[in-house]
Residue frames as qw, qx, qy, qz and C-alpha x, y, z in Angstrom:
[[0.259, 0.939, 0.208, 0.084, 31.71, 105.95, 81.58],
 [0.670, -0.005, 0.001, 0.742, 35.05, 107.47, 80.54],
 [0.064, -0.981, -0.174, 0.057, 35.74, 110.97, 81.53],
 [0.342, 0.811, -0.345, 0.327, 38.74, 113.31, 81.47],
 [0.439, -0.669, 0.539, -0.264, 39.73, 112.06, 84.92],
 [0.933, -0.034, 0.359, 0.014, 39.72, 108.49, 83.79],
 [0.688, 0.685, -0.080, 0.227, 41.82, 109.53, 80.81],
 [0.001, 0.832, -0.444, 0.332, 44.29, 111.16, 83.19],
 [0.775, -0.445, 0.415, -0.169, 44.51, 107.91, 85.19],
 [0.928, 0.336, 0.002, 0.160, 46.41, 106.14, 82.29],
 [0.747, -0.210, 0.061, 0.628, 50.17, 106.23, 81.89],
 [0.152, -0.687, 0.030, 0.709, 51.97, 109.58, 81.40],
 [0.153, -0.101, 0.640, 0.746, 52.50, 109.15, 77.62],
 [0.019, -0.530, -0.801, -0.278, 48.76, 108.44, 77.10],
 [0.156, -0.781, -0.431, 0.424, 47.80, 111.29, 79.42],
 [0.145, -0.533, 0.229, 0.802, 50.04, 113.81, 77.52],
 [0.121, 0.096, 0.763, 0.627, 48.84, 112.48, 74.16],
 [0.060, -0.670, -0.734, -0.088, 45.08, 112.83, 75.01],
 [0.186, -0.760, -0.240, 0.575, 45.66, 116.23, 76.60],
 [0.175, -0.432, 0.379, 0.799, 47.58, 117.60, 73.56],
 [0.006, 0.075, 0.773, 0.630, 45.66, 116.09, 70.70],
 [0.183, -0.562, -0.777, -0.215, 42.14, 116.08, 72.15],
 [0.283, -0.752, -0.497, 0.327, 41.45, 118.22, 75.16],
 [0.212, -0.667, 0.046, 0.713, 43.61, 121.16, 74.08],
 [0.366, 0.252, 0.628, 0.639, 42.92, 120.99, 70.35],
 [0.144, 0.210, -0.013, -0.967, 41.55, 124.13, 68.71],
 [0.433, -0.113, -0.642, -0.623, 38.94, 122.12, 66.75],
 [0.596, -0.207, 0.412, -0.658, 35.86, 121.38, 68.86],
 [0.470, 0.118, -0.852, -0.201, 35.44, 117.63, 69.30],
 [0.688, -0.275, 0.359, -0.568, 33.09, 115.32, 71.03],
 [0.246, 0.178, -0.945, -0.120, 33.27, 111.53, 71.56],
 [0.736, -0.127, 0.138, -0.650, 30.08, 109.47, 71.88],
 [0.371, -0.151, 0.916, -0.012, 29.63, 105.75, 72.60],
 [0.002, -0.147, -0.871, -0.468, 27.65, 103.40, 70.43],
 [0.056, -0.665, -0.739, 0.096, 24.36, 104.32, 72.20],
 [0.159, 0.673, 0.205, 0.693, 25.09, 108.07, 71.45],
 [0.545, -0.804, -0.199, 0.126, 25.96, 109.02, 75.02],
 [0.229, 0.879, -0.311, 0.279, 28.69, 111.65, 75.58],
 [0.896, -0.224, -0.193, 0.332, 31.96, 110.19, 76.78],
 [0.532, -0.327, 0.010, 0.781, 34.48, 112.99, 76.18],
 [0.251, 0.924, 0.260, 0.128, 34.35, 116.66, 75.29],
 [0.616, 0.088, -0.091, 0.778, 37.34, 118.85, 74.54],
 [0.167, -0.521, -0.298, 0.782, 37.76, 122.46, 75.83],
 [0.060, 0.108, -0.372, -0.920, 36.94, 123.99, 72.45],
 [0.302, -0.388, -0.776, -0.396, 33.58, 122.09, 72.23],
 [0.327, -0.538, -0.614, 0.476, 32.77, 123.11, 75.77],
 [0.100, -0.386, -0.020, 0.917, 33.27, 126.71, 74.81],
 [0.126, -0.064, -0.618, -0.773, 31.41, 126.51, 71.54],
 [0.412, -0.438, -0.737, -0.309, 28.35, 124.87, 73.13],
 [0.304, -0.638, 0.114, -0.698, 28.43, 126.97, 76.28],
 [0.875, -0.361, -0.310, -0.084, 29.20, 124.06, 78.67],
 [0.393, 0.458, -0.516, 0.608, 32.33, 125.46, 80.20],
 [0.149, -0.308, 0.612, -0.713, 32.46, 124.67, 83.94],
 [0.770, -0.067, 0.232, -0.591, 29.62, 122.16, 83.67],
 [0.380, -0.205, 0.898, 0.081, 29.62, 118.39, 83.54],
 [0.642, 0.379, -0.212, -0.632, 28.52, 117.06, 80.24],
 [0.204, 0.265, -0.940, -0.072, 29.91, 113.50, 80.32],
 [0.127, 0.190, 0.936, -0.267, 27.22, 110.85, 80.53],
 [0.449, 0.448, 0.238, -0.735, 24.51, 113.05, 78.83],
 [0.615, 0.372, 0.673, 0.173, 22.59, 111.53, 75.98],
 [0.278, 0.069, 0.407, 0.867, 22.89, 113.19, 72.64],
 [0.081, -0.735, -0.614, -0.276, 19.22, 114.31, 72.91],
 [0.335, -0.772, -0.218, 0.493, 20.62, 117.02, 75.31],
 [0.315, -0.420, 0.348, 0.777, 22.61, 118.41, 72.38],
 [0.049, 0.115, 0.719, 0.683, 20.25, 118.02, 69.42],
 [0.499, 0.019, -0.004, -0.866, 16.80, 119.40, 68.60],
 [0.609, 0.071, 0.733, -0.295, 14.02, 116.73, 69.15],
 [0.729, 0.597, 0.086, -0.323, 12.98, 116.99, 65.49],
 [0.418, 0.724, -0.542, -0.078, 16.58, 116.29, 64.47],
 [0.553, -0.453, 0.684, -0.143, 17.24, 113.23, 66.63],
 [0.881, 0.290, 0.372, -0.037, 16.16, 110.77, 63.87],
 [0.561, 0.797, -0.195, 0.111, 18.51, 112.51, 61.40],
 [0.137, -0.750, 0.625, -0.171, 21.39, 112.31, 63.86],
 [0.771, -0.171, 0.600, -0.124, 20.77, 108.63, 64.47],
 [0.820, 0.539, 0.185, 0.049, 20.77, 108.03, 60.67],
 [0.274, 0.876, -0.380, 0.116, 23.91, 110.11, 60.38],
 [0.462, -0.580, 0.657, -0.134, 25.61, 108.02, 63.02],
 [0.846, 0.119, 0.519, -0.033, 24.63, 104.75, 61.26],
 [0.656, 0.751, -0.050, 0.058, 25.83, 106.17, 57.94],
 [0.017, 0.805, -0.572, 0.154, 29.23, 106.92, 59.59],
 [0.682, -0.312, 0.644, -0.149, 29.24, 103.36, 61.08],
 [0.855, 0.406, 0.323, -0.003, 28.68, 101.93, 57.62],
 [0.619, 0.742, -0.032, 0.255, 31.16, 104.09, 55.74],
 [0.713, -0.090, -0.230, 0.656, 33.71, 104.93, 58.42],
 [0.201, -0.327, -0.138, 0.913, 33.23, 108.72, 58.11],
 [0.214, 0.787, 0.523, 0.246, 30.81, 111.38, 57.04],
 [0.414, -0.149, -0.054, 0.897, 32.28, 114.75, 56.39],
 [0.028, 0.089, -0.075, -0.993, 30.74, 118.31, 56.49],
 [0.142, -0.538, -0.810, -0.185, 27.15, 117.51, 57.22],
 [0.125, -0.390, 0.056, -0.910, 25.07, 120.65, 57.81],
 [0.525, -0.439, -0.726, 0.067, 23.47, 120.37, 61.25],
 [0.284, -0.725, 0.119, -0.616, 22.06, 122.26, 64.20],
 [0.573, -0.151, -0.712, 0.376, 23.22, 121.55, 67.73],
 [0.395, -0.851, -0.252, -0.236, 21.92, 122.95, 71.03],
 [0.238, 0.488, -0.500, 0.675, 24.03, 124.94, 73.43],
 [0.252, -0.181, -0.778, 0.546, 23.78, 124.77, 77.24],
 [0.205, 0.290, 0.284, -0.890, 21.33, 127.69, 77.09],
 [0.488, 0.487, 0.720, -0.077, 19.19, 125.87, 74.42],
 [0.351, 0.758, -0.163, -0.526, 20.12, 128.26, 71.71],
 [0.902, 0.390, 0.181, 0.040, 21.06, 126.97, 68.25],
 [0.276, -0.633, 0.545, 0.476, 24.67, 126.50, 66.96],
 [0.784, 0.587, -0.020, -0.201, 24.95, 126.04, 63.19],
 [0.450, -0.571, 0.650, 0.221, 27.66, 123.65, 62.23],
 [0.709, 0.411, -0.532, -0.211, 29.37, 121.52, 59.66],
 [0.738, -0.419, 0.468, -0.247, 29.49, 118.24, 61.44],
 [0.536, 0.435, -0.718, -0.088, 32.07, 115.48, 60.59],
 [0.831, -0.347, 0.304, -0.312, 31.37, 112.10, 62.22],
 [0.361, 0.507, -0.783, 0.001, 34.23, 109.54, 62.46],
 [0.917, -0.269, -0.195, -0.222, 33.36, 105.97, 63.43],
 [0.163, -0.638, 0.713, -0.241, 35.62, 104.50, 66.21],
 [0.901, 0.064, -0.370, -0.216, 36.30, 100.79, 65.80],
 [0.691, -0.562, 0.449, -0.070, 37.67, 98.19, 68.15],
 [0.237, -0.478, 0.801, 0.272, 40.19, 95.51, 67.35],
 [0.463, 0.237, 0.852, 0.062, 37.57, 93.26, 65.74],
 [0.073, 0.175, 0.533, 0.825, 36.41, 96.00, 63.50],
 [0.162, -0.708, -0.682, -0.081, 33.09, 96.58, 65.35],
 [0.021, 0.588, -0.002, 0.808, 32.07, 100.27, 65.83],
 [0.475, -0.436, -0.637, 0.422, 32.08, 101.12, 69.51],
 [0.158, -0.736, -0.261, 0.604, 31.68, 104.88, 69.30],
 [0.465, 0.730, 0.272, 0.420, 31.99, 108.06, 67.25],
 [0.379, -0.382, -0.052, 0.841, 34.22, 111.15, 67.22],
 [0.246, 0.861, 0.432, 0.108, 32.39, 114.30, 66.19],
 [0.425, -0.118, 0.071, 0.895, 34.23, 117.31, 64.77],
 [0.101, 0.839, 0.506, -0.169, 32.33, 120.62, 64.95],
 [0.375, 0.069, 0.248, 0.891, 32.91, 123.39, 62.55],
 [0.141, 0.671, 0.472, -0.554, 30.79, 126.53, 63.32],
 [0.264, 0.409, 0.514, 0.707, 29.13, 128.47, 60.43],
 [0.036, 0.194, 0.216, -0.956, 28.10, 132.11, 60.71],
 [0.427, 0.527, 0.617, -0.399, 24.42, 132.96, 60.22],
 [0.384, 0.693, -0.222, -0.568, 25.21, 134.82, 56.94],
 [0.095, 0.353, -0.885, -0.287, 27.06, 131.82, 55.57],
 [0.285, 0.234, 0.901, -0.228, 24.16, 129.54, 56.72],
 [0.462, 0.638, 0.317, -0.529, 21.61, 131.68, 54.92],
 [0.336, 0.606, -0.521, -0.499, 23.69, 131.71, 51.70],
 [0.062, -0.207, 0.967, 0.136, 24.00, 127.88, 51.80],
 [0.496, 0.359, 0.678, -0.407, 20.28, 127.52, 51.69],
 [0.583, 0.715, -0.090, -0.375, 20.44, 128.72, 48.04],
 [0.840, -0.084, 0.433, 0.315, 22.30, 125.88, 46.20],
 [0.599, 0.587, 0.262, 0.479, 23.02, 128.31, 43.33],
 [0.278, -0.919, -0.102, 0.260, 24.24, 131.21, 45.50],
 [0.489, -0.488, 0.386, 0.611, 27.76, 131.14, 44.25],
 [0.423, 0.316, 0.634, 0.565, 26.72, 130.90, 40.62],
 [0.056, 0.873, 0.468, 0.125, 24.16, 133.68, 40.89],
 [0.286, -0.880, 0.060, 0.374, 26.54, 136.08, 42.63],
 [0.500, -0.241, 0.512, 0.656, 29.23, 135.35, 40.02],
 [0.317, 0.560, 0.623, 0.445, 26.82, 136.08, 37.19],
 [0.091, -0.950, -0.294, 0.055, 25.77, 139.33, 38.74],
 [0.341, -0.794, 0.267, 0.426, 29.42, 140.41, 39.04],
 [0.752, 0.650, -0.101, -0.053, 30.29, 139.00, 35.58],
 [0.062, -0.765, 0.636, -0.086, 33.42, 137.52, 37.01],
 [0.979, -0.072, 0.158, -0.109, 33.16, 133.74, 36.40],
 [0.764, 0.515, -0.243, 0.303, 36.38, 133.74, 34.34],
 [0.012, 0.719, -0.461, 0.520, 38.19, 135.68, 37.04],
 [0.752, -0.439, 0.334, -0.361, 37.04, 133.13, 39.65],
 [0.979, 0.181, -0.019, 0.095, 38.34, 130.30, 37.63],
 [0.537, 0.605, -0.354, 0.469, 41.74, 132.09, 37.40],
 [0.347, -0.658, 0.420, -0.521, 41.70, 132.88, 41.14],
 [0.936, -0.229, 0.202, -0.176, 40.94, 129.19, 41.94],
 [0.873, 0.366, -0.165, 0.276, 43.89, 128.14, 39.75],
 [0.225, 0.686, -0.395, 0.568, 46.18, 130.71, 41.39],
 [0.627, -0.549, 0.334, -0.440, 45.08, 129.60, 44.88],
 [0.997, -0.016, 0.067, -0.024, 45.59, 125.96, 44.08],
 [0.725, 0.478, -0.267, 0.418, 49.09, 126.57, 42.71],
 [0.029, 0.710, -0.401, 0.579, 50.11, 128.77, 45.52],
 [0.711, -0.453, 0.353, -0.405, 48.95, 126.39, 48.23],
 [0.968, 0.159, -0.195, 0.001, 50.45, 123.30, 46.57],
 [0.518, 0.518, -0.502, 0.459, 54.01, 124.17, 47.44],
 [0.257, -0.512, 0.541, -0.616, 53.50, 124.83, 51.11],
 [0.909, -0.122, 0.115, -0.381, 51.45, 121.64, 51.30],
 [0.858, 0.336, -0.355, 0.154, 54.32, 119.73, 49.82],
 [0.192, 0.545, -0.569, 0.586, 56.67, 121.13, 52.41],
 [0.612, -0.368, 0.383, -0.586, 54.22, 120.19, 55.24],
 [0.972, 0.062, -0.073, -0.216, 53.82, 116.69, 53.86],
 [0.700, 0.447, -0.463, 0.308, 57.55, 116.10, 53.38],
 [0.040, -0.529, 0.551, -0.644, 58.43, 117.44, 56.77],
 [0.766, -0.267, 0.284, -0.511, 55.75, 115.24, 58.53],
 [0.963, 0.184, -0.195, -0.026, 57.00, 112.20, 56.68],
 [0.474, 0.497, -0.537, 0.490, 60.61, 112.93, 57.78],
 [0.322, -0.488, 0.481, -0.653, 59.52, 113.55, 61.37],
 [0.907, -0.119, 0.106, -0.389, 57.56, 110.33, 61.51],
 [0.888, 0.314, -0.319, 0.102, 60.43, 108.37, 60.10],
 [0.123, 0.639, -0.599, 0.468, 63.02, 109.55, 62.75],
 [0.700, -0.196, -0.671, 0.146, 63.76, 106.94, 65.32],
 [0.390, -0.166, -0.573, 0.702, 63.35, 107.52, 69.00],
 [0.224, -0.362, -0.099, -0.899, 60.46, 110.00, 68.69],
 [0.258, 0.067, 0.700, -0.662, 57.99, 110.09, 71.55],
 [0.200, 0.398, 0.886, 0.129, 54.72, 108.38, 70.83],
 [0.157, 0.784, 0.407, -0.441, 52.81, 111.71, 70.97],
 [0.037, 0.641, -0.390, -0.660, 55.15, 113.34, 68.38],
 [0.112, -0.065, 0.895, 0.426, 54.82, 110.32, 66.01],
 [0.185, 0.578, 0.786, -0.117, 51.10, 110.27, 66.35],
 [0.098, 0.799, 0.135, -0.577, 50.92, 114.02, 65.71],
 [0.038, -0.465, 0.605, 0.645, 53.07, 113.68, 62.64],
 [0.159, 0.218, 0.926, 0.265, 50.84, 110.96, 61.29],
 [0.170, 0.737, 0.580, -0.302, 47.79, 113.18, 61.82],
 [0.059, 0.723, -0.207, -0.656, 49.47, 116.09, 60.00],
 [0.127, -0.226, 0.818, 0.513, 50.44, 113.75, 57.12],
 [0.213, 0.432, 0.876, 0.031, 46.95, 112.39, 56.71],
 [0.174, 0.835, 0.385, -0.353, 45.32, 115.76, 56.56],
 [0.065, -0.627, 0.422, 0.652, 48.05, 117.15, 54.28],
 [0.191, 0.004, 0.884, 0.427, 47.38, 114.38, 51.86],
 [0.209, 0.663, 0.715, -0.070, 43.64, 115.02, 51.86],
 [0.077, 0.838, 0.040, -0.539, 44.29, 118.74, 51.28],
 [0.130, -0.384, 0.672, 0.620, 46.58, 117.81, 48.33],
 [0.243, 0.338, 0.882, 0.223, 43.71, 115.77, 46.80],
 [0.162, 0.830, 0.450, -0.287, 41.38, 118.73, 47.10],
 [0.041, -0.722, 0.299, 0.623, 43.97, 121.10, 45.55],
 [0.246, -0.095, 0.829, 0.493, 44.38, 118.56, 42.64],
 [0.232, 0.602, 0.764, 0.025, 40.63, 118.49, 42.07],
 [0.072, 0.875, 0.138, -0.458, 40.50, 122.35, 41.98],
 [0.130, -0.533, 0.568, 0.614, 43.39, 122.45, 39.55],
 [0.267, 0.203, 0.879, 0.340, 41.72, 119.90, 37.24],
 [0.180, 0.751, 0.610, -0.180, 38.57, 121.94, 37.34],
 [0.011, 0.907, 0.030, -0.420, 40.23, 125.18, 36.59],
 [0.527, -0.294, 0.553, 0.574, 42.94, 124.14, 34.11],
 [0.334, 0.349, 0.695, 0.533, 40.83, 124.34, 30.95],
 [0.112, 0.040, -0.012, -0.993, 39.01, 127.55, 31.86],
 [0.585, 0.211, 0.283, -0.730, 35.33, 127.92, 31.09],
 [0.636, 0.216, 0.740, 0.024, 33.38, 125.22, 29.23],
 [0.164, 0.401, -0.486, -0.759, 33.68, 125.33, 25.50],
 [0.673, 0.278, 0.576, -0.372, 30.43, 123.90, 24.15],
 [0.202, 0.347, -0.683, -0.610, 30.32, 122.03, 20.80],
 [0.830, 0.055, -0.175, -0.526, 27.81, 119.65, 19.14],
 [0.086, 0.341, -0.923, 0.155, 28.34, 116.25, 20.64],
 [0.730, -0.214, -0.527, -0.379, 26.46, 112.97, 21.27],
 [0.519, -0.599, 0.425, -0.436, 25.85, 112.05, 24.97],
 [0.982, -0.098, 0.148, -0.067, 26.15, 108.36, 24.28],
 [0.724, 0.522, -0.253, 0.374, 29.47, 108.97, 22.60],
 [0.131, -0.704, 0.416, -0.560, 30.58, 110.86, 25.73],
 [0.824, -0.369, 0.297, -0.312, 29.46, 107.92, 27.84],
 [0.960, 0.233, -0.069, 0.139, 31.38, 105.38, 25.65],
 [0.443, 0.633, -0.400, 0.493, 34.59, 107.31, 26.09],
 [0.392, -0.605, 0.464, -0.515, 34.20, 107.43, 29.86],
 [0.955, -0.139, 0.182, -0.189, 33.38, 103.66, 29.92],
 [0.823, 0.416, -0.266, 0.282, 36.53, 102.98, 27.94],
 [0.113, 0.687, -0.471, 0.541, 38.56, 104.91, 30.51],
 [0.501, -0.423, 0.548, -0.520, 37.11, 102.99, 33.45],
 [0.866, 0.139, -0.367, -0.309, 36.78, 99.62, 31.73],
 [0.561, 0.233, -0.735, 0.300, 39.74, 97.87, 33.38],
 [0.147, -0.228, 0.611, -0.743, 38.67, 99.06, 36.91],
 [0.740, -0.026, 0.096, -0.666, 35.15, 97.73, 36.37],
 [0.825, 0.199, -0.514, -0.126, 36.45, 94.38, 35.09],
 [0.294, 0.289, -0.741, 0.530, 38.80, 94.07, 38.12],
 [0.358, -0.080, 0.511, -0.777, 35.81, 94.77, 40.47],
 [0.042, 0.221, 0.961, 0.160, 33.65, 92.26, 38.43],
 [0.303, 0.531, 0.352, -0.709, 31.02, 94.92, 37.78],
 [0.392, 0.373, 0.748, 0.384, 28.88, 94.37, 34.78],
 [0.091, 0.393, -0.016, -0.915, 27.77, 97.21, 32.50],
 [0.360, 0.529, 0.759, 0.118, 24.49, 97.36, 30.61],
 [0.043, -0.188, 0.238, 0.952, 24.00, 99.94, 27.80],
 [0.251, 0.649, 0.715, -0.066, 20.65, 101.32, 26.84],
 [0.096, -0.341, 0.214, 0.910, 21.23, 103.99, 24.18],
 [0.414, 0.669, 0.617, -0.029, 18.12, 105.19, 22.40],
 [0.411, 0.452, 0.273, 0.743, 18.11, 107.67, 19.50],
 [0.241, -0.836, -0.280, 0.407, 18.59, 111.24, 20.65],
 [0.407, 0.874, -0.006, 0.266, 19.75, 114.52, 19.08],
 [0.624, 0.116, -0.297, 0.714, 23.17, 115.86, 19.73],
 [0.327, -0.903, -0.257, 0.108, 23.62, 118.47, 22.43],
 [0.301, 0.784, -0.294, 0.457, 26.06, 121.33, 23.05],
 [0.790, -0.611, 0.023, 0.048, 28.58, 120.13, 25.55],
 [0.095, 0.800, -0.589, 0.062, 32.29, 120.29, 26.46],
 [0.905, 0.080, -0.415, -0.050, 33.70, 116.84, 25.90],
 [0.367, 0.397, -0.623, 0.566, 36.65, 117.44, 28.23],
 [0.324, -0.272, 0.486, -0.765, 34.55, 118.32, 31.20],
 [0.838, -0.040, -0.043, -0.542, 31.70, 115.84, 30.40],
 [0.770, 0.189, -0.601, 0.098, 34.08, 112.82, 30.19],
 [0.180, 0.284, -0.674, 0.658, 35.32, 113.74, 33.62],
 [0.550, -0.168, 0.263, -0.775, 31.80, 114.03, 35.06],
 [0.892, 0.053, -0.255, -0.370, 30.61, 110.75, 33.63],
 [0.590, 0.296, -0.689, 0.300, 33.82, 109.00, 34.68],
 [0.033, -0.244, 0.633, -0.734, 33.35, 110.13, 38.25],
 [0.732, -0.074, 0.107, -0.669, 29.71, 109.12, 38.31],
 [0.871, 0.165, -0.453, -0.097, 30.71, 105.62, 37.01],
 [0.400, 0.309, -0.694, 0.512, 33.47, 105.45, 39.64],
 [0.368, -0.244, 0.432, -0.786, 31.03, 106.38, 42.36],
 [0.860, 0.009, -0.105, -0.500, 28.61, 103.71, 41.21],
 [0.733, 0.280, -0.601, 0.154, 31.46, 101.11, 41.14],
 [0.106, 0.326, -0.652, 0.676, 32.47, 102.03, 44.66],
 [0.620, -0.166, 0.245, -0.727, 28.88, 101.63, 45.82],
 [0.922, 0.126, -0.243, -0.274, 29.04, 98.07, 44.45],
 [0.121, 0.574, -0.763, 0.271, 32.22, 97.16, 46.35],
 [0.208, -0.157, 0.905, -0.336, 31.94, 93.55, 47.49],
 [0.719, 0.250, 0.186, -0.621, 28.56, 92.96, 45.69],
 [0.568, -0.039, 0.799, 0.193, 28.31, 89.43, 44.13],
 [0.427, 0.539, 0.639, 0.345, 26.16, 90.65, 41.14],
 [0.109, -0.623, -0.064, 0.772, 27.22, 94.26, 40.81],
 [0.436, 0.471, 0.612, 0.463, 25.71, 95.90, 37.81],
 [0.025, -0.506, -0.028, 0.862, 25.79, 99.45, 36.34],
 [0.431, 0.622, 0.627, 0.186, 23.22, 100.58, 33.73],
 [0.153, -0.364, 0.188, 0.899, 24.08, 103.39, 31.44],
 [0.353, 0.621, 0.692, 0.103, 21.04, 104.77, 29.56],
 [0.072, -0.310, 0.166, 0.933, 20.59, 107.71, 27.10],
 [0.207, 0.511, 0.773, 0.314, 17.76, 109.05, 25.09],
 [0.045, -0.265, -0.188, -0.945, 15.29, 111.80, 24.33],
 [0.001, -0.470, -0.751, 0.463, 12.52, 113.04, 26.62],
 [0.111, 0.477, 0.512, 0.706, 9.89, 114.68, 24.31],
 [0.304, -0.833, -0.458, -0.069, 7.75, 116.14, 27.11],
 [0.475, -0.747, -0.008, 0.464, 10.66, 117.83, 28.90],
 [0.566, 0.806, -0.092, 0.147, 12.49, 118.49, 25.53],
 [0.308, -0.775, 0.551, -0.019, 15.67, 117.20, 27.12],
 [0.780, 0.289, -0.554, 0.019, 18.28, 114.68, 26.30],
 [0.708, -0.615, 0.266, -0.221, 19.15, 112.43, 29.29],
 [0.570, 0.348, -0.716, 0.203, 22.17, 110.33, 30.31],
 [0.713, -0.540, 0.156, -0.420, 21.44, 108.16, 33.37],
 [0.413, 0.348, -0.809, 0.230, 23.82, 106.06, 35.40],
 [0.766, -0.420, 0.042, -0.485, 22.16, 103.56, 37.73],
 [0.235, 0.360, -0.880, 0.204, 23.49, 100.83, 40.06],
 [0.764, -0.365, -0.444, -0.292, 21.97, 97.92, 42.00],
 [0.355, 0.186, -0.674, 0.621, 24.01, 98.69, 45.18],
 [0.232, -0.429, -0.743, 0.459, 22.62, 99.53, 48.62],
 [0.009, 0.817, 0.455, 0.355, 21.31, 102.88, 47.56],
 [0.163, 0.462, -0.214, 0.845, 21.54, 106.34, 49.25],
 [0.281, -0.419, -0.711, 0.490, 20.70, 106.94, 52.94],
 [0.014, -0.872, -0.446, -0.200, 18.04, 109.58, 53.49],
 [0.423, -0.803, -0.020, 0.419, 20.56, 111.56, 55.56],
 [0.524, -0.148, 0.421, 0.725, 22.74, 111.92, 52.47],
 [0.354, 0.617, 0.578, 0.400, 20.32, 113.46, 50.01],
 [0.040, -0.980, -0.193, 0.037, 20.07, 116.97, 51.45],
 [0.347, -0.798, 0.348, 0.349, 23.88, 117.31, 51.64],
 [0.861, 0.189, 0.391, 0.264, 24.81, 115.36, 48.52],
 [0.503, 0.686, 0.111, 0.514, 25.91, 118.49, 46.42],
 [0.329, -0.940, 0.087, 0.012, 27.35, 120.33, 49.41],
 [0.521, 0.667, -0.477, 0.238, 31.02, 121.02, 48.77],
 [0.142, 0.456, -0.789, 0.386, 33.43, 118.81, 50.82],
 [0.773, -0.171, 0.400, -0.462, 30.54, 116.55, 52.13],
 [0.589, 0.341, -0.709, -0.186, 31.59, 112.90, 51.67],
 [0.879, -0.348, 0.206, -0.253, 31.10, 109.50, 53.21],
 [0.894, 0.313, -0.208, 0.243, 34.43, 108.19, 51.83],
 [0.715, -0.563, -0.001, 0.415, 37.47, 107.93, 53.99],
 [0.455, -0.258, 0.322, 0.789, 39.69, 109.41, 51.20],
 [0.288, 0.690, 0.560, 0.358, 37.12, 111.40, 49.43],
 [0.231, 0.053, -0.045, 0.970, 37.37, 115.16, 48.74],
 [0.116, 0.625, 0.637, -0.437, 33.64, 115.80, 48.76],
 [0.108, 0.557, -0.188, -0.802, 33.97, 117.85, 45.47],
 [0.233, 0.039, 0.866, 0.440, 32.90, 115.38, 42.85],
 [0.090, 0.644, 0.753, 0.103, 29.20, 115.83, 42.79],
 [0.061, -0.806, -0.172, 0.563, 29.51, 119.55, 43.73],
 [0.097, -0.477, 0.511, 0.709, 31.71, 120.17, 40.63],
 [0.187, 0.260, 0.880, 0.352, 29.47, 117.93, 38.51],
 [0.104, 0.798, 0.568, -0.174, 26.48, 120.20, 39.25],
 [0.081, -0.742, 0.114, 0.656, 28.56, 123.34, 38.54],
 [0.147, -0.192, 0.734, 0.635, 29.56, 121.89, 35.15],
 [0.134, 0.513, 0.827, 0.186, 25.98, 120.89, 34.35],
 [0.017, 0.837, 0.319, -0.444, 24.90, 124.49, 35.20],
 [0.091, -0.568, 0.420, 0.702, 27.53, 125.78, 32.70],
 [0.092, 0.094, 0.862, 0.489, 25.90, 123.50, 30.08],
 [0.445, -0.064, -0.115, -0.886, 22.51, 124.94, 30.84],
 [0.630, -0.156, -0.720, -0.245, 21.42, 121.57, 32.16],
 [0.591, -0.542, 0.313, -0.509, 20.65, 119.89, 35.48],
 [0.359, 0.203, -0.897, 0.156, 21.52, 116.77, 37.54],
 [0.731, -0.357, -0.030, -0.581, 18.95, 114.65, 39.28],
 [0.133, 0.272, -0.911, 0.281, 19.61, 112.04, 42.00],
 [0.776, -0.251, -0.036, -0.577, 17.15, 109.32, 43.19],
 [0.160, 0.233, -0.939, 0.194, 17.26, 106.15, 45.31],
 [0.709, -0.295, -0.367, -0.526, 14.57, 103.65, 46.21],
 [0.651, -0.504, 0.425, -0.375, 13.85, 101.78, 49.47],
 [0.993, 0.070, 0.098, -0.020, 14.62, 98.53, 47.70],
 [0.625, -0.436, 0.384, 0.522, 18.23, 99.75, 46.97],
 [0.567, 0.397, 0.431, 0.579, 20.07, 101.13, 44.09],
 [0.080, -0.718, -0.090, 0.685, 20.89, 104.71, 43.13],
 [0.530, 0.562, 0.467, 0.431, 20.41, 106.66, 39.91],
 [0.146, -0.643, 0.053, 0.750, 21.99, 109.96, 38.68],
 [0.524, 0.610, 0.519, 0.290, 20.61, 111.52, 35.52],
 [0.191, -0.357, 0.175, 0.897, 22.22, 114.34, 33.57],
 [0.399, 0.725, 0.557, -0.071, 19.65, 116.39, 31.66],
 [0.325, -0.165, 0.319, 0.875, 20.70, 118.53, 28.65],
 [0.318, 0.752, 0.450, -0.363, 18.52, 121.35, 27.20],
 [0.137, 0.728, -0.340, -0.579, 20.80, 122.89, 24.64],
 [0.790, 0.269, 0.546, 0.075, 19.81, 120.72, 21.67],
 [0.221, -0.304, 0.532, 0.759, 21.71, 121.03, 18.44]]
């Protein structure tokens, strides 16, 4: 069982590195073994969970999680083992006094030289009770914006924020690259520079996504065919699908045109196709089905993208549209969140389903019929 004392028993460089990057880090962190037993806890996590001055190493995760949530936590760990990382999962953890801490939980799988997962690093981001209550309403931001009649201003502010933060991010990224490239740097400095560079690159991807979303302003709806929108997105991603040897099946039935913004909808459909292709990575008979048609009972036009991949884990479904939640190492966690916001602007909705036999399906539903 590894503890801080054991970490201190290694050579001075390792001791300094672990002390600086882990134990003294401002971000609360825990390290669990494959059996979900606590191995290491940094000072920030001890303070957050109320364990300061107490020995927590060797405790099972059941000491830190509500009994009803143990199954969810185990599924979350397996999802991280499968995908490498799960970011910003809403979760409760128990403090030393058995009160509840509301968190965004990021779980990073730790792998050995052979690639086998031998543990997990947990990053804990506390959420205030007011923020937590707001997050229970998936449309809270949209509703608040409508009440204030400031949706356009929010788009402008998003664009201003993204532009303003892009330049300092570029300075951070460039400086970290130069620092890492300098010869003779101590191992701790080089590792720290790599950590800064990785996170700066991820922040840059998030900024780019926000800029793409805000660049054209509000959606400008016009009569358009959903199967034509799908065909355009399929053309854009065609070479990638062929490289990945993913087959595409089209099932377009007769349906009326709807009011949509082609610019935004091409982006949404492209991202959904890309997600489906990534889910099929390594599959021998990967197949994506794109279907469109008219639902007379619901009075909706639908566009559905399905794949025959492994499907979605139960632990993913509740957090799927949560901003910044992702299971991808290089993902921003904004794709599906923005897709839902765009569908809201179209007066439509987005539905997700997955079966126990495998495969996932995402359906865009349009109500504004021409």
